All heavy atoms as a GROMACS GRO file, in nm:
protein
  601
    1MET      N    1   0.841  -5.947  15.098
    1MET     CA    2   0.734  -6.024  15.039
    1MET      C    3   0.611  -5.937  15.018
    1MET      O    4   0.530  -5.965  14.933
    1MET     CB    5   0.699  -6.142  15.128
    1MET     CG    6   0.597  -6.233  15.064
    1MET     SD    7   0.596  -6.392  15.141
    1MET     CE    8   0.432  -6.396  15.203
    2ARG      N    9   0.597  -5.834  15.094
    2ARG     CA   10   0.482  -5.746  15.082
    2ARG      C   11   0.471  -5.692  14.940
    2ARG      O   12   0.567  -5.649  14.882
    2ARG     CB   13   0.495  -5.632  15.180
    2ARG     CG   14   0.377  -5.540  15.180
    2ARG     CD   15   0.378  -5.452  15.298
    2ARG     NE   16   0.309  -5.526  15.402
    2ARG     CZ   17   0.303  -5.493  15.528
    2ARG    NH1   18   0.365  -5.387  15.570
    2ARG    NH2   19   0.237  -5.563  15.616
    3GLY      N   20   0.352  -5.700  14.882
    3GLY     CA   21   0.330  -5.647  14.749
    3GLY      C   22   0.354  -5.746  14.636
    3GLY      O   23   0.330  -5.714  14.521
    4GLU      N   24   0.401  -5.865  14.666
    4GLU     CA   25   0.429  -5.962  14.560
    4GLU      C   26   0.304  -6.023  14.502
    4GLU      O   27   0.303  -6.068  14.388
    4GLU     CB   28   0.520  -6.072  14.612
    4GLU     CG   29   0.662  -6.026  14.638
    4GLU     CD   30   0.751  -6.141  14.683
    4GLU    OE1   31   0.726  -6.255  14.643
    4GLU    OE2   32   0.845  -6.115  14.758
    5PHE      N   33   0.196  -6.028  14.579
    5PHE     CA   34   0.073  -6.092  14.535
    5PHE      C   35  -0.039  -5.990  14.534
    5PHE      O   36  -0.112  -5.974  14.632
    5PHE     CB   37   0.038  -6.209  14.627
    5PHE     CG   38   0.145  -6.312  14.635
    5PHE    CD1   39   0.230  -6.320  14.744
    5PHE    CD2   40   0.163  -6.403  14.531
    5PHE    CE1   41   0.330  -6.415  14.751
    5PHE    CE2   42   0.263  -6.498  14.537
    5PHE     CZ   43   0.347  -6.504  14.647
    6LYS      N   44  -0.055  -5.921  14.424
    6LYS     CA   45  -0.159  -5.820  14.414
    6LYS      C   46  -0.296  -5.884  14.426
    6LYS      O   47  -0.323  -5.988  14.366
    6LYS     CB   48  -0.147  -5.745  14.282
    6LYS     CG   49  -0.021  -5.662  14.275
    6LYS     CD   50  -0.012  -5.587  14.144
    6LYS     CE   51   0.124  -5.527  14.132
    6LYS     NZ   52   0.130  -5.388  14.140
    7GLY      N   53  -0.381  -5.824  14.506
    7GLY     CA   54  -0.516  -5.875  14.525
    7GLY      C   55  -0.527  -5.983  14.631
    7GLY      O   56  -0.635  -6.034  14.656
    8VAL      N   57  -0.416  -6.018  14.696
    8VAL     CA   58  -0.418  -6.118  14.802
    8VAL      C   59  -0.381  -6.049  14.933
    8VAL      O   60  -0.281  -5.978  14.941
    8VAL     CB   61  -0.319  -6.234  14.775
    8VAL    CG1   62  -0.313  -6.330  14.892
    8VAL    CG2   63  -0.356  -6.306  14.647
    9ARG      N   64  -0.463  -6.071  15.035
    9ARG     CA   65  -0.434  -6.014  15.166
    9ARG      C   66  -0.437  -6.128  15.267
    9ARG      O   67  -0.540  -6.187  15.294
    9ARG     CB   68  -0.539  -5.909  15.202
    9ARG     CG   69  -0.512  -5.838  15.332
    9ARG     CD   70  -0.606  -5.721  15.354
    9ARG     NE   71  -0.746  -5.761  15.349
    9ARG     CZ   72  -0.825  -5.771  15.456
    9ARG    NH1   73  -0.778  -5.742  15.575
    9ARG    NH2   74  -0.951  -5.807  15.441
   10VAL      N   75  -0.323  -6.160  15.323
   10VAL     CA   76  -0.312  -6.266  15.423
   10VAL      C   77  -0.356  -6.207  15.557
   10VAL      O   78  -0.305  -6.104  15.600
   10VAL     CB   79  -0.168  -6.321  15.431
   10VAL    CG1   80  -0.158  -6.428  15.538
   10VAL    CG2   81  -0.125  -6.376  15.296
   11VAL      N   82  -0.452  -6.274  15.622
   11VAL     CA   83  -0.507  -6.220  15.746
   11VAL      C   84  -0.483  -6.310  15.866
   11VAL      O   85  -0.532  -6.284  15.975
   11VAL     CB   86  -0.658  -6.191  15.732
   11VAL    CG1   87  -0.682  -6.083  15.627
   11VAL    CG2   88  -0.735  -6.318  15.699
   12GLY      N   89  -0.408  -6.417  15.847
   12GLY     CA   90  -0.380  -6.506  15.958
   12GLY      C   91  -0.316  -6.635  15.911
   12GLY      O   92  -0.272  -6.646  15.798
   13LEU      N   93  -0.314  -6.731  16.001
   13LEU     CA   94  -0.252  -6.860  15.973
   13LEU      C   95  -0.349  -6.973  16.006
   13LEU      O   96  -0.436  -6.960  16.092
   13LEU     CB   97  -0.126  -6.878  16.059
   13LEU     CG   98  -0.014  -6.778  16.036
   13LEU    CD1   99   0.099  -6.803  16.136
   13LEU    CD2  100   0.038  -6.786  15.894
   14MET      N  101  -0.333  -7.085  15.936
   14MET     CA  102  -0.412  -7.204  15.962
   14MET      C  103  -0.318  -7.322  15.969
   14MET      O  104  -0.222  -7.332  15.892
   14MET     CB  105  -0.512  -7.227  15.848
   14MET     CG  106  -0.597  -7.352  15.868
   14MET     SD  107  -0.718  -7.376  15.739
   14MET     CE  108  -0.623  -7.471  15.622
   15GLY      N  109  -0.344  -7.412  16.062
   15GLY     CA  110  -0.261  -7.531  16.072
   15GLY      C  111  -0.336  -7.646  16.138
   15GLY      O  112  -0.437  -7.626  16.204
   16MET      N  113  -0.284  -7.764  16.115
   16MET     CA  114  -0.337  -7.886  16.176
   16MET      C  115  -0.226  -7.951  16.256
   16MET      O  116  -0.112  -7.953  16.212
   16MET     CB  117  -0.385  -7.983  16.068
   16MET     CG  118  -0.504  -7.936  15.990
   16MET     SD  119  -0.544  -8.041  15.848
   16MET     CE  120  -0.548  -8.203  15.919
   17ALA      N  121  -0.262  -8.009  16.368
   17ALA     CA  122  -0.164  -8.081  16.449
   17ALA      C  123  -0.146  -8.222  16.393
   17ALA      O  124  -0.229  -8.272  16.317
   17ALA     CB  125  -0.212  -8.088  16.594
   18SER      N  126  -0.040  -8.285  16.433
   18SER     CA  127  -0.015  -8.425  16.395
   18SER      C  128  -0.129  -8.513  16.443
   18SER      O  129  -0.192  -8.486  16.546
   18SER     CB  130   0.115  -8.474  16.458
   18SER     OG  131   0.224  -8.402  16.410
   19ASN      N  132  -0.156  -8.619  16.371
   19ASN     CA  133  -0.259  -8.715  16.408
   19ASN      C  134  -0.198  -8.812  16.509
   19ASN      O  135  -0.150  -8.918  16.475
   19ASN     CB  136  -0.309  -8.789  16.284
   19ASN     CG  137  -0.425  -8.880  16.314
   19ASN    OD1  138  -0.484  -8.873  16.420
   19ASN    ND2  139  -0.456  -8.967  16.220
   20THR      N  140  -0.201  -8.770  16.636
   20THR     CA  141  -0.141  -8.849  16.743
   20THR      C  142  -0.225  -8.836  16.869
   20THR      O  143  -0.286  -8.730  16.891
   20THR     CB  144   0.003  -8.802  16.774
   20THR    OG1  145   0.055  -8.877  16.883
   20THR    CG2  146   0.010  -8.654  16.805
   21PRO      N  147  -0.231  -8.939  16.950
   21PRO     CA  148  -0.302  -8.927  17.077
   21PRO      C  149  -0.221  -8.854  17.184
   21PRO      O  150  -0.271  -8.828  17.293
   21PRO     CB  151  -0.327  -9.073  17.117
   21PRO     CG  152  -0.216  -9.149  17.053
   21PRO     CD  153  -0.186  -9.076  16.924
   22ASP      N  154  -0.097  -8.817  17.152
   22ASP     CA  155  -0.008  -8.751  17.249
   22ASP      C  156  -0.044  -8.603  17.259
   22ASP      O  157  -0.007  -8.521  17.175
   22ASP     CB  158   0.137  -8.768  17.206
   22ASP     CG  159   0.236  -8.721  17.310
   22ASP    OD1  160   0.200  -8.637  17.395
   22ASP    OD2  161   0.351  -8.769  17.306
   23GLU      N  162  -0.117  -8.569  17.364
   23GLU     CA  163  -0.164  -8.431  17.382
   23GLU      C  164  -0.049  -8.331  17.391
   23GLU      O  165  -0.061  -8.217  17.344
   23GLU     CB  166  -0.250  -8.422  17.508
   23GLU     CG  167  -0.311  -8.287  17.529
   23GLU     CD  168  -0.401  -8.281  17.649
   23GLU    OE1  169  -0.484  -8.373  17.668
   23GLU    OE2  170  -0.389  -8.183  17.726
   24ALA      N  171   0.064  -8.372  17.445
   24ALA     CA  172   0.178  -8.281  17.456
   24ALA      C  173   0.231  -8.241  17.319
   24ALA      O  174   0.270  -8.127  17.297
   24ALA     CB  175   0.289  -8.345  17.540
   25VAL      N  176   0.232  -8.335  17.226
   25VAL     CA  177   0.276  -8.306  17.090
   25VAL      C  178   0.180  -8.208  17.024
   25VAL      O  179   0.220  -8.107  16.964
   25VAL     CB  180   0.289  -8.435  17.006
   25VAL    CG1  181   0.311  -8.404  16.859
   25VAL    CG2  182   0.402  -8.522  17.060
   26VAL      N  183   0.050  -8.237  17.034
   26VAL     CA  184  -0.052  -8.150  16.974
   26VAL      C  185  -0.044  -8.010  17.034
   26VAL      O  186  -0.042  -7.910  16.962
   26VAL     CB  187  -0.192  -8.211  16.995
   26VAL    CG1  188  -0.301  -8.115  16.950
   26VAL    CG2  189  -0.204  -8.345  16.921
   27ARG      N  190  -0.037  -8.003  17.165
   27ARG     CA  191  -0.029  -7.873  17.232
   27ARG      C  192   0.095  -7.796  17.188
   27ARG      O  193   0.089  -7.676  17.161
   27ARG     CB  194  -0.028  -7.895  17.384
   27ARG     CG  195  -0.040  -7.768  17.464
   27ARG     CD  196  -0.057  -7.797  17.612
   27ARG     NE  197  -0.178  -7.872  17.643
   27ARG     CZ  198  -0.300  -7.822  17.647
   27ARG    NH1  199  -0.318  -7.694  17.621
   27ARG    NH2  200  -0.404  -7.897  17.677
   28GLY      N  201   0.207  -7.863  17.177
   28GLY     CA  202   0.331  -7.797  17.134
   28GLY      C  203   0.322  -7.744  16.992
   28GLY      O  204   0.372  -7.635  16.962
   29GLU      N  205   0.259  -7.820  16.903
   29GLU     CA  206   0.244  -7.774  16.765
   29GLU      C  207   0.152  -7.653  16.758
   29GLU      O  208   0.181  -7.556  16.686
   29GLU     CB  209   0.193  -7.889  16.678
   29GLU     CG  210   0.297  -7.996  16.661
   29GLU     CD  211   0.248  -8.121  16.591
   29GLU    OE1  212   0.126  -8.136  16.567
   29GLU    OE2  213   0.334  -8.206  16.560
   30PHE      N  214   0.042  -7.655  16.833
   30PHE     CA  215  -0.047  -7.539  16.836
   30PHE      C  216   0.023  -7.418  16.895
   30PHE      O  217   0.011  -7.306  16.845
   30PHE     CB  218  -0.174  -7.570  16.915
   30PHE     CG  219  -0.271  -7.662  16.844
   30PHE    CD1  220  -0.360  -7.738  16.918
   30PHE    CD2  221  -0.275  -7.671  16.706
   30PHE    CE1  222  -0.452  -7.822  16.855
   30PHE    CE2  223  -0.365  -7.755  16.643
   30PHE     CZ  224  -0.454  -7.830  16.717
   31ARG      N  225   0.099  -7.440  16.999
   31ARG     CA  226   0.173  -7.330  17.063
   31ARG      C  227   0.273  -7.269  16.965
   31ARG      O  228   0.290  -7.146  16.958
   31ARG     CB  229   0.243  -7.381  17.188
   31ARG     CG  230   0.297  -7.271  17.276
   31ARG     CD  231   0.346  -7.325  17.408
   31ARG     NE  232   0.231  -7.370  17.487
   31ARG     CZ  233   0.232  -7.479  17.563
   31ARG    NH1  234   0.340  -7.553  17.574
   31ARG    NH2  235   0.125  -7.513  17.632
   32GLY      N  236   0.339  -7.354  16.887
   32GLY     CA  237   0.434  -7.304  16.787
   32GLY      C  238   0.367  -7.221  16.679
   32GLY      O  239   0.419  -7.117  16.638
   33LEU      N  240   0.251  -7.264  16.633
   33LEU     CA  241   0.178  -7.188  16.531
   33LEU      C  242   0.132  -7.054  16.588
   33LEU      O  243   0.138  -6.952  16.520
   33LEU     CB  244   0.061  -7.268  16.476
   33LEU     CG  245  -0.012  -7.206  16.358
   33LEU    CD1  246   0.082  -7.186  16.239
   33LEU    CD2  247  -0.131  -7.292  16.317
   34LYS      N  248   0.088  -7.054  16.712
   34LYS     CA  249   0.048  -6.927  16.774
   34LYS      C  250   0.167  -6.832  16.783
   34LYS      O  251   0.154  -6.712  16.759
   34LYS     CB  252  -0.011  -6.948  16.912
   34LYS     CG  253  -0.057  -6.816  16.974
   34LYS     CD  254  -0.114  -6.835  17.112
   34LYS     CE  255  -0.167  -6.705  17.169
   34LYS     NZ  256  -0.068  -6.601  17.185
   35GLY      N  257   0.284  -6.886  16.813
   35GLY     CA  258   0.404  -6.803  16.816
   35GLY      C  259   0.433  -6.740  16.681
   35GLY      O  260   0.471  -6.622  16.674
   36MET      N  261   0.413  -6.816  16.574
   36MET     CA  262   0.433  -6.759  16.439
   36MET      C  263   0.330  -6.652  16.410
   36MET      O  264   0.361  -6.546  16.355
   36MET     CB  265   0.426  -6.869  16.333
   36MET     CG  266   0.551  -6.953  16.326
   36MET     SD  267   0.554  -7.059  16.181
   36MET     CE  268   0.456  -7.196  16.240
   37ARG      N  269   0.203  -6.679  16.448
   37ARG     CA  270   0.099  -6.578  16.426
   37ARG      C  271   0.132  -6.450  16.501
   37ARG      O  272   0.122  -6.340  16.447
   37ARG     CB  273  -0.037  -6.632  16.473
   37ARG     CG  274  -0.161  -6.552  16.426
   37ARG     CD  275  -0.196  -6.430  16.507
   37ARG     NE  276  -0.200  -6.449  16.650
   37ARG     CZ  277  -0.308  -6.475  16.722
   37ARG    NH1  278  -0.424  -6.487  16.663
   37ARG    NH2  279  -0.301  -6.489  16.853
   38ASP      N  280   0.175  -6.462  16.626
   38ASP     CA  281   0.209  -6.344  16.705
   38ASP      C  282   0.326  -6.268  16.645
   38ASP      O  283   0.331  -6.146  16.652
   38ASP     CB  284   0.238  -6.384  16.850
   38ASP     CG  285   0.116  -6.436  16.923
   38ASP    OD1  286   0.003  -6.420  16.872
   38ASP    OD2  287   0.134  -6.495  17.032
   39ARG      N  288   0.418  -6.342  16.586
   39ARG     CA  289   0.535  -6.276  16.524
   39ARG      C  290   0.498  -6.202  16.396
   39ARG      O  291   0.541  -6.089  16.375
   39ARG     CB  292   0.642  -6.382  16.494
   39ARG     CG  293   0.763  -6.324  16.426
   39ARG     CD  294   0.867  -6.428  16.400
   39ARG     NE  295   0.979  -6.369  16.327
   39ARG     CZ  296   1.078  -6.437  16.278
   39ARG    NH1  297   1.084  -6.568  16.295
   39ARG    NH2  298   1.175  -6.376  16.213
   40TYR      N  299   0.421  -6.265  16.310
   40TYR     CA  300   0.390  -6.207  16.179
   40TYR      C  301   0.264  -6.121  16.177
   40TYR      O  302   0.244  -6.044  16.084
   40TYR     CB  303   0.381  -6.318  16.074
   40TYR     CG  304   0.513  -6.386  16.053
   40TYR    CD1  305   0.534  -6.516  16.096
   40TYR    CD2  306   0.619  -6.319  15.994
   40TYR    CE1  307   0.657  -6.579  16.079
   40TYR    CE2  308   0.743  -6.379  15.977
   40TYR     CZ  309   0.760  -6.510  16.019
   40TYR     OH  310   0.881  -6.571  16.003
   41PHE      N  311   0.180  -6.135  16.279
   41PHE     CA  312   0.058  -6.055  16.290
   41PHE      C  313   0.049  -5.999  16.432
   41PHE      O  314  -0.036  -6.041  16.510
   41PHE     CB  315  -0.066  -6.141  16.259
   41PHE     CG  316  -0.067  -6.199  16.121
   41PHE    CD1  317  -0.010  -6.323  16.096
   41PHE    CD2  318  -0.123  -6.130  16.015
   41PHE    CE1  319  -0.009  -6.376  15.969
   41PHE    CE2  320  -0.123  -6.183  15.888
   41PHE     CZ  321  -0.066  -6.306  15.865
   42PRO      N  322   0.139  -5.906  16.466
   42PRO     CA  323   0.147  -5.860  16.605
   42PRO      C  324   0.019  -5.796  16.657
   42PRO      O  325  -0.004  -5.795  16.777
   42PRO     CB  326   0.263  -5.761  16.603
   42PRO     CG  327   0.287  -5.726  16.461
   42PRO     CD  328   0.235  -5.841  16.379
   43GLY      N  329  -0.066  -5.746  16.572
   43GLY     CA  330  -0.192  -5.687  16.616
   43GLY      C  331  -0.303  -5.788  16.628
   43GLY      O  332  -0.417  -5.754  16.654
   44GLY      N  333  -0.274  -5.914  16.606
   44GLY     CA  334  -0.376  -6.019  16.607
   44GLY      C  335  -0.385  -6.081  16.470
   44GLY      O  336  -0.292  -6.080  16.393
   45GLY      N  337  -0.497  -6.133  16.438
   45GLY     CA  338  -0.518  -6.201  16.311
   45GLY      C  339  -0.581  -6.337  16.337
   45GLY      O  340  -0.587  -6.384  16.451
   46ILE      N  341  -0.630  -6.396  16.233
   46ILE     CA  342  -0.696  -6.525  16.246
   46ILE      C  343  -0.592  -6.632  16.278
   46ILE      O  344  -0.485  -6.637  16.216
   46ILE     CB  345  -0.773  -6.560  16.119
   46ILE    CG1  346  -0.888  -6.461  16.100
   46ILE    CG2  347  -0.826  -6.703  16.123
   46ILE    CD1  348  -0.959  -6.472  15.968
   47LEU      N  349  -0.625  -6.716  16.373
   47LEU     CA  350  -0.543  -6.832  16.405
   47LEU      C  351  -0.636  -6.953  16.400
   47LEU      O  352  -0.705  -6.985  16.496
   47LEU     CB  353  -0.478  -6.818  16.542
   47LEU     CG  354  -0.387  -6.933  16.584
   47LEU    CD1  355  -0.275  -6.952  16.483
   47LEU    CD2  356  -0.330  -6.909  16.722
   48SER      N  357  -0.640  -7.015  16.285
   48SER     CA  358  -0.730  -7.128  16.262
   48SER      C  359  -0.654  -7.257  16.288
   48SER      O  360  -0.567  -7.296  16.210
   48SER     CB  361  -0.783  -7.125  16.118
   48SER     OG  362  -0.863  -7.239  16.093
   49MET      N  363  -0.686  -7.319  16.399
   49MET     CA  364  -0.625  -7.448  16.432
   49MET      C  365  -0.721  -7.521  16.523
   49MET      O  366  -0.796  -7.461  16.598
   49MET     CB  367  -0.488  -7.432  16.496
   49MET     CG  368  -0.482  -7.348  16.620
   49MET     SD  369  -0.312  -7.324  16.674
   49MET     CE  370  -0.341  -7.251  16.834
   50GLY      N  371  -0.723  -7.650  16.512
   50GLY     CA  372  -0.812  -7.732  16.590
   50GLY      C  373  -0.922  -7.791  16.505
   50GLY      O  374  -0.983  -7.722  16.424
   51MET      N  375  -0.942  -7.920  16.523
   51MET     CA  376  -1.049  -7.991  16.454
   51MET      C  377  -1.130  -8.064  16.560
   51MET      O  378  -1.107  -8.050  16.679
   51MET     CB  379  -0.989  -8.084  16.349
   51MET     CG  380  -0.917  -8.006  16.239
   51MET     SD  381  -0.828  -8.107  16.120
   51MET     CE  382  -0.959  -8.199  16.045
   52SER      N  383  -1.226  -8.143  16.517
   52SER     CA  384  -1.318  -8.207  16.610
   52SER      C  385  -1.249  -8.280  16.724
   52SER      O  386  -1.295  -8.277  16.838
   52SER     CB  387  -1.411  -8.304  16.535
   52SER     OG  388  -1.496  -8.232  16.448
   53ALA      N  389  -1.137  -8.346  16.697
   53ALA     CA  390  -1.070  -8.427  16.798
   53ALA      C  391  -0.983  -8.346  16.894
   53ALA      O  392  -0.949  -8.393  17.002
   53ALA     CB  393  -0.984  -8.534  16.731
   54ASP      N  394  -0.945  -8.223  16.856
   54ASP     CA  395  -0.849  -8.149  16.940
   54ASP      C  396  -0.884  -8.001  16.955
   54ASP      O  397  -0.801  -7.922  16.996
   54ASP     CB  398  -0.708  -8.164  16.883
   54ASP     CG  399  -0.695  -8.121  16.739
   54ASP    OD1  400  -0.784  -8.050  16.688
   54ASP    OD2  401  -0.594  -8.158  16.676
   55TYR      N  402  -1.008  -7.964  16.926
   55TYR     CA  403  -1.043  -7.822  16.929
   55TYR      C  404  -1.030  -7.760  17.068
   55TYR      O  405  -0.996  -7.642  17.080
   55TYR     CB  406  -1.184  -7.798  16.873
   55TYR     CG  407  -1.296  -7.839  16.966
   55TYR    CD1  408  -1.354  -7.746  17.050
   55TYR    CD2  409  -1.342  -7.970  16.968
   55TYR    CE1  410  -1.457  -7.782  17.136
   55TYR    CE2  411  -1.445  -8.007  17.053
   55TYR     CZ  412  -1.501  -7.914  17.136
   55TYR     OH  413  -1.602  -7.951  17.221
   56GLU      N  414  -1.054  -7.838  17.173
   56GLU     CA  415  -1.042  -7.781  17.309
   56GLU      C  416  -0.898  -7.744  17.340
   56GLU      O  417  -0.872  -7.639  17.401
   56GLU     CB  418  -1.097  -7.879  17.412
   56GLU     CG  419  -1.248  -7.896  17.401
   56GLU     CD  420  -1.302  -8.008  17.487
   56GLU    OE1  421  -1.238  -8.116  17.492
   56GLU    OE2  422  -1.407  -7.987  17.549
   57ILE      N  423  -0.804  -7.827  17.297
   57ILE     CA  424  -0.662  -7.795  17.316
   57ILE      C  425  -0.628  -7.670  17.235
   57ILE      O  426  -0.559  -7.580  17.283
   57ILE     CB  427  -0.573  -7.914  17.273
   57ILE    CG1  428  -0.603  -8.036  17.358
   57ILE    CG2  429  -0.425  -7.876  17.282
   57ILE    CD1  430  -0.539  -8.164  17.305
   58ALA      N  431  -0.676  -7.665  17.110
   58ALA     CA  432  -0.647  -7.552  17.023
   58ALA      C  433  -0.698  -7.421  17.082
   58ALA      O  434  -0.628  -7.320  17.082
   58ALA     CB  435  -0.709  -7.575  16.885
   59ILE      N  436  -0.820  -7.422  17.134
   59ILE     CA  437  -0.875  -7.302  17.195
   59ILE      C  438  -0.790  -7.261  17.315
   59ILE      O  439  -0.758  -7.143  17.334
   59ILE     CB  440  -1.022  -7.323  17.235
   59ILE    CG1  441  -1.108  -7.334  17.108
   59ILE    CG2  442  -1.071  -7.209  17.325
   59ILE    CD1  443  -1.250  -7.380  17.134
   60GLY      N  444  -0.747  -7.358  17.393
   60GLY     CA  445  -0.661  -7.330  17.507
   60GLY      C  446  -0.528  -7.269  17.468
   60GLY      O  447  -0.466  -7.196  17.545
   61GLU      N  448  -0.483  -7.299  17.346
   61GLU     CA  449  -0.355  -7.246  17.298
   61GLU      C  450  -0.372  -7.120  17.213
   61GLU      O  451  -0.276  -7.072  17.153
   61GLU     CB  452  -0.279  -7.354  17.220
   61GLU     CG  453  -0.234  -7.469  17.306
   61GLU     CD  454  -0.140  -7.429  17.419
   61GLU    OE1  455  -0.064  -7.331  17.404
   61GLU    OE2  456  -0.143  -7.496  17.524
   62GLY      N  457  -0.495  -7.067  17.203
   62GLY     CA  458  -0.514  -6.938  17.137
   62GLY      C  459  -0.587  -6.938  17.006
   62GLY      O  460  -0.598  -6.834  16.941
   63SER      N  461  -0.640  -7.052  16.962
   63SER     CA  462  -0.714  -7.055  16.836
   63SER      C  463  -0.837  -6.966  16.844
   63SER      O  464  -0.908  -6.964  16.944
   63SER     CB  465  -0.757  -7.199  16.804
   63SER     OG  466  -0.830  -7.202  16.684
   64ASN      N  467  -0.863  -6.893  16.736
   64ASN     CA  468  -0.987  -6.815  16.730
   64ASN      C  469  -1.076  -6.861  16.614
   64ASN      O  470  -1.171  -6.795  16.577
   64ASN     CB  471  -0.960  -6.664  16.726
   64ASN     CG  472  -0.871  -6.622  16.612
   64ASN    OD1  473  -0.857  -6.691  16.512
   64ASN    ND2  474  -0.810  -6.506  16.628
   65MET      N  475  -1.043  -6.976  16.558
   65MET     CA  476  -1.127  -7.039  16.456
   65MET      C  477  -1.097  -7.189  16.459
   65MET      O  478  -0.982  -7.230  16.454
   65MET     CB  479  -1.098  -6.984  16.316
   65MET     CG  480  -1.186  -7.041  16.208
   65MET     SD  481  -1.154  -6.972  16.045
   65MET     CE  482  -1.212  -6.805  16.066
   66VAL      N  483  -1.201  -7.271  16.471
   66VAL     CA  484  -1.185  -7.416  16.473
   66VAL      C  485  -1.270  -7.479  16.363
   66VAL      O  486  -1.365  -7.419  16.314
   66VAL     CB  487  -1.223  -7.478  16.611
   66VAL    CG1  488  -1.126  -7.432  16.718
   66VAL    CG2  489  -1.365  -7.445  16.648
   67ARG      N  490  -1.234  -7.602  16.326
   67ARG     CA  491  -1.308  -7.676  16.223
   67ARG      C  492  -1.364  -7.801  16.292
   67ARG      O  493  -1.290  -7.892  16.326
   67ARG     CB  494  -1.213  -7.712  16.109
   67ARG     CG  495  -1.160  -7.585  16.041
   67ARG     CD  496  -1.049  -7.611  15.940
   67ARG     NE  497  -0.933  -7.682  15.990
   67ARG     CZ  498  -0.835  -7.628  16.062
   67ARG    NH1  499  -0.839  -7.503  16.099
   67ARG    NH2  500  -0.733  -7.699  16.100
   68ILE      N  501  -1.495  -7.803  16.313
   68ILE     CA  502  -1.556  -7.911  16.389
   68ILE      C  503  -1.667  -7.981  16.310
   68ILE      O  504  -1.770  -8.020  16.364
   68ILE     CB  505  -1.609  -7.860  16.524
   68ILE    CG1  506  -1.706  -7.744  16.507
   68ILE    CG2  507  -1.493  -7.820  16.615
   68ILE    CD1  508  -1.780  -7.706  16.632
   69GLY      N  509  -1.645  -8.000  16.182
   69GLY     CA  510  -1.747  -8.061  16.097
   69GLY      C  511  -1.790  -8.199  16.143
   69GLY      O  512  -1.909  -8.231  16.142
   70SER      N  513  -1.697  -8.284  16.183
   70SER     CA  514  -1.731  -8.420  16.226
   70SER      C  515  -1.818  -8.419  16.351
   70SER      O  516  -1.906  -8.503  16.367
   70SER     CB  517  -1.605  -8.502  16.252
   70SER     OG  518  -1.533  -8.519  16.133
   71LEU      N  519  -1.794  -8.324  16.441
   71LEU     CA  520  -1.878  -8.314  16.560
   71LEU      C  521  -2.020  -8.274  16.524
   71LEU      O  522  -2.116  -8.320  16.584
   71LEU     CB  523  -1.821  -8.212  16.659
   71LEU     CG  524  -1.702  -8.256  16.742
   71LEU    CD1  525  -1.652  -8.141  16.828
   71LEU    CD2  526  -1.739  -8.374  16.831
   72LEU      N  527  -2.033  -8.189  16.423
   72LEU     CA  528  -2.166  -8.141  16.383
   72LEU      C  529  -2.239  -8.238  16.291
   72LEU      O  530  -2.360  -8.259  16.305
   72LEU     CB  531  -2.154  -8.005  16.313
   72LEU     CG  532  -2.098  -7.890  16.396
   72LEU    CD1  533  -2.079  -7.767  16.310
   72LEU    CD2  534  -2.188  -7.860  16.514
   73PHE      N  535  -2.167  -8.296  16.196
   73PHE     CA  536  -2.230  -8.373  16.090
   73PHE      C  537  -2.198  -8.521  16.092
   73PHE      O  538  -2.252  -8.598  16.012
   73PHE     CB  539  -2.192  -8.315  15.953
   73PHE     CG  540  -2.225  -8.170  15.940
   73PHE    CD1  541  -2.125  -8.075  15.932
   73PHE    CD2  542  -2.357  -8.127  15.939
   73PHE    CE1  543  -2.156  -7.940  15.920
   73PHE    CE2  544  -2.389  -7.993  15.928
   73PHE     CZ  545  -2.287  -7.899  15.919
   74GLY      N  546  -2.109  -8.564  16.179
   74GLY     CA  547  -2.069  -8.704  16.186
   74GLY      C  548  -1.954  -8.736  16.093
   74GLY      O  549  -1.915  -8.656  16.008
   75ASP      N  550  -1.899  -8.854  16.111
   75ASP     CA  551  -1.785  -8.901  16.032
   75ASP      C  552  -1.831  -8.927  15.888
   75ASP      O  553  -1.933  -8.991  15.866
   75ASP     CB  554  -1.728  -9.029  16.094
   75ASP     CG  555  -1.599  -9.072  16.031
   75ASP    OD1  556  -1.547  -9.003  15.942
   75ASP    OD2  557  -1.549  -9.179  16.072
   76ARG      N  558  -1.756  -8.879  15.792
   76ARG     CA  559  -1.789  -8.900  15.650
   76ARG      C  560  -1.743  -9.036  15.600
   76ARG      O  561  -1.775  -9.075  15.489
   76ARG     CB  562  -1.724  -8.791  15.564
   76ARG     CG  563  -1.783  -8.655  15.590
   76ARG     CD  564  -1.723  -8.554  15.500
   76ARG     NE  565  -1.582  -8.537  15.538
   76ARG     CZ  566  -1.496  -8.466  15.470
   76ARG    NH1  567  -1.530  -8.406  15.358
   76ARG    NH2  568  -1.371  -8.454  15.511
   77GLY      N  569  -1.666  -9.107  15.678
   77GLY     CA  570  -1.614  -9.236  15.632
   77GLY      C  571  -1.492  -9.218  15.545
   77GLY      O  572  -1.456  -9.109  15.506
   78GLN      N  573  -1.428  -9.327  15.516
   78GLN     CA  574  -1.305  -9.327  15.436
   78GLN      C  575  -1.339  -9.352  15.289
   78GLN      O  576  -1.403  -9.450  15.256
   78GLN     CB  577  -1.211  -9.436  15.487
   78GLN     CG  578  -1.074  -9.433  15.429
   78GLN     CD  579  -0.989  -9.322  15.488
   78GLN    OE1  580  -1.031  -9.247  15.575
   78GLN    NE2  581  -0.868  -9.310  15.441
   79LYS      N  582  -1.296  -9.262  15.202
   79LYS     CA  583  -1.313  -9.284  15.058
   79LYS      C  584  -1.202  -9.373  15.007
   79LYS      O  585  -1.087  -9.358  15.044
   79LYS     CB  586  -1.311  -9.151  14.982
   79LYS     CG  587  -1.433  -9.068  15.005
   79LYS     CD  588  -1.431  -8.946  14.916
   79LYS     CE  589  -1.556  -8.865  14.938
   79LYS     NZ  590  -1.558  -8.747  14.852
   80ARG      N  591  -1.235  -9.466  14.919
   80ARG     CA  592  -1.132  -9.555  14.863
   80ARG      C  593  -1.136  -9.552  14.714
   80ARG      O  594  -1.224  -9.535  14.649
   80ARG     CB  595  -1.152  -9.697  14.913
   80ARG     CG  596  -1.129  -9.700  15.061
   80ARG     CD  597  -1.136  -9.843  15.112
   80ARG     NE  598  -1.131  -9.836  15.255
   80ARG     CZ  599  -1.042  -9.896  15.327
   80ARG    NH1  600  -0.952  -9.972  15.271
   80ARG    NH2  601  -1.042  -9.885  15.456
   0.00000   0.00000   0.00000
């Protein structure tokens, strides 16, 4: 795959966990993504996972970038 996308450099992975209150499921999904990052980026790389509701779990599982907009700016509400 290397070289197929000129001008694009992948520097890590980003993922979101399932929308579930089951912490074991969330933790397992984050752990799985970290395993992929470690496999494809053995020297490190960005691991963006975790949002306002689960960022502490994500950090515990190795995230080095989180998305916490709702914690900072509040809920945007549901668009219909």
